[in-house]
C-alpha positions in Angstrom: -9.2 6.0 -8.4 -5.7 4.5 -8.2 -5.5 1.6 -10.6 -3.1 -0.4 -12.7 0.5 -1.7 -12.3 3.4 0.6 -12.9 7.0 -0.6 -12.6 9.2 1.6 -10.4 12.6 1.5 -8.7 13.7 1.9 -5.1 16.7 4.2 -5.1 19.9 3.9 -3.1 18.4 6.1 -0.3 15.4 3.8 0.0 12.9 6.1 -1.8 10.4 5.1 -4.4 9.4 7.5 -7.1 5.6 7.2 -7.3 4.6 6.6 -11.0 3.4 9.7 -12.8 -0.2 8.4 -13.3 -0.6 7.7 -9.6 1.4 10.8 -8.4 -0.7 13.3 -10.3 -4.0 11.8 -8.9 -2.6 11.7 -5.4 -1.3 15.3 -5.5 -4.5 16.7 -7.1 -7.0 14.8 -5.0 -5.2 14.3 -1.7 -2.0 16.4 -1.5 1.6 15.2 -0.7 1.1 13.8 2.8 1.1 10.0 3.0 1.2 7.2 5.4 3.6 4.4 4.4 3.0 1.1 6.2 2.3 -2.6 6.0 0.0 -5.1 7.8 2.0 -8.3 7.1 5.4 -7.0 6.0 5.0 -8.7 2.6 4.3 -5.5 0.7 4.3 -1.8 1.3 1.0 0.1 1.5 1.0 3.8 0.6 -2.1 5.7 1.7 -2.9 9.3 1.1 -3.1 10.7 4.6 -6.8 11.5 4.4 -7.5 7.9 3.4 -5.5 6.6 6.3 -7.3 9.0 8.7 -10.6 7.5 7.6 -9.3 4.1 8.6 -8.2 5.5 12.0 -11.6 7.0 12.5 -13.2 3.6 12.0 -10.7 2.1 14.5 -11.8 4.7 17.1 -15.4 3.4 17.0 -16.5 1.0 19.7 -15.3 -1.5 20.7 -11.9 0.2 20.7 -9.9 -2.6 22.3 -11.1 -5.3 20.0 -8.1 -7.7 19.7 -8.1 -7.5 15.9 -8.0 -3.7 16.0 -5.1 -3.8 18.5 -3.2 -6.3 16.3 -3.9 -4.2 13.1 -2.5 -1.1 14.9 0.4 -3.0 16.3 1.5 -4.1 12.8 0.7 -0.9 10.9 2.4 1.3 13.6 5.5 -0.9 13.6 5.9 -0.7 9.9 4.4 2.8 9.5 5.6 6.3 9.1 4.1 9.6 8.0 5.9 10.8 4.9 5.7 13.6 2.4 6.1 13.1 -1.3 8.8 15.4 -2.5 8.6 17.6 -5.7 9.9 14.7 -7.8 7.3 12.3 -6.4 9.7 10.4 -4.2 8.7 8.8 -0.9 11.0 7.2 1.7 10.3 3.7 2.8 11.8 2.8 6.2 14.7 0.3 6.1 12.9 -2.4 8.3 9.9 -2.3 6.0 12.0 -2.5 2.8 13.8 -5.5 4.4 10.5 -7.2 5.4 8.9 -6.6 2.0 12.2 -7.6 0.2 12.0 -4.5 -2.0 15.2 -3.2 -3.5 15.6 -2.1 -7.1 12.7 -2.9 -9.4 9.2 -3.1 -7.9 5.6 -3.3 -8.9 3.4 -0.3 -7.8 -0.3 -1.1 -8.0 -3.3 1.0 -7.5 -5.9 -0.4 -5.1 -8.5 2.3 -5.6 -7.6 4.6 -2.7 -4.1 3.4 -1.9 -1.0 1.9 -3.5 0.7 -1.4 -2.9 4.4 -1.9 -3.6 5.6 -5.4 -4.2 8.8 -7.2 -4.9 8.0 -8.4 -8.4 9.0 -12.0 -7.9 7.1 -12.3 -4.6 4.0 -10.9 -6.3 4.3 -13.3 -9.3 4.6 -16.2 -6.8 1.5 -15.0 -5.1 -0.4 -14.9 -8.4 0.7 -18.5 -9.1 -0.1 -19.7 -5.6 -3.6 -18.0 -5.5 -4.9 -18.1 -9.1 -8.2 -16.4 -9.9 -10.9 -19.1 -10.0 -14.5 -19.7 -11.0 -15.3 -19.5 -7.3 -13.8 -16.0 -7.2 -15.8 -15.0 -10.2 -19.0 -16.4 -8.7 -18.5 -14.5 -5.4 -17.9 -11.3 -7.4 -21.0 -11.9 -9.5 -23.1 -12.1 -6.4 -21.8 -8.6 -5.6 -22.8 -7.4 -9.1 -19.2 -7.2 -10.3 
């Protein structure tokens, strides 16, 4: 599983070097093929290709033209690109996605079990402050046995 927060940098060419802990797991379990995208433009999502293909398979299930599916595809295709992690673990992030997510220089790379999220550090800290973890959140998770 991909977990934890690892600082990284976006280089001058718009590439991110996947942190070693995440890179090794991705390479060993999934290989170097990735899908780099976003739903909202606020952050970058990096999926191992096989994990993204599982999402696509679910989207193919009826009803195919559900408006929410179409909207999800519109956004993830606009921001998305297939990418291959190079030998140094670097992955290119498209310029319009870097601009939308406001990522340049230092970023936070976080594991979300089967994919990574890349955030502008200040934007993510603002999100944490705006949406703190509450007792209501804890109760909802307790109902799920977490």
